C-alpha positions, 0 to 999 in steps of 0.5 A: 520479508520481501519488499516491492520493487520500485518502478516509475509506473503509476500505482494501481489498485491491483498493484497495491493489493498485490504488493501488500499481499506479497509482503504479508504472504497472502493471496491478493484475491483473498484481501477485501477492499475494506478488510483491516490490513492489520487483521491480515498482519500488516504491521508498521514495519511492513507498512513503512517498507511499502511506503518507501517503495511507493515513494520511489515512484514519485509519491510523497506519502507519509506513514501518518497519512496511512496508519489510521486507515489501513484498508485497501480502499483507504490507502488507494484513496490517498494514493489516487489523490497524490497521483492526481496532484491533489 
């Protein structure tokens, strides 16, 4: 299982989609913004790996913030708020 590489660059929706697609071995363009990522095979261990990598960019995400809303749109909303300092 590959994990995304951590950089200090801000996360973008495209980057998040690409990293999720990579960890579940799917093509990024196939994953819809409101698709259930659980249905695509994103389990809690893979989500934890993603959160750990994303937190290395300076975010302070918690598994509980994302676990109940596993769509790209929902994850992006939380990340965007954090990046804006909300």
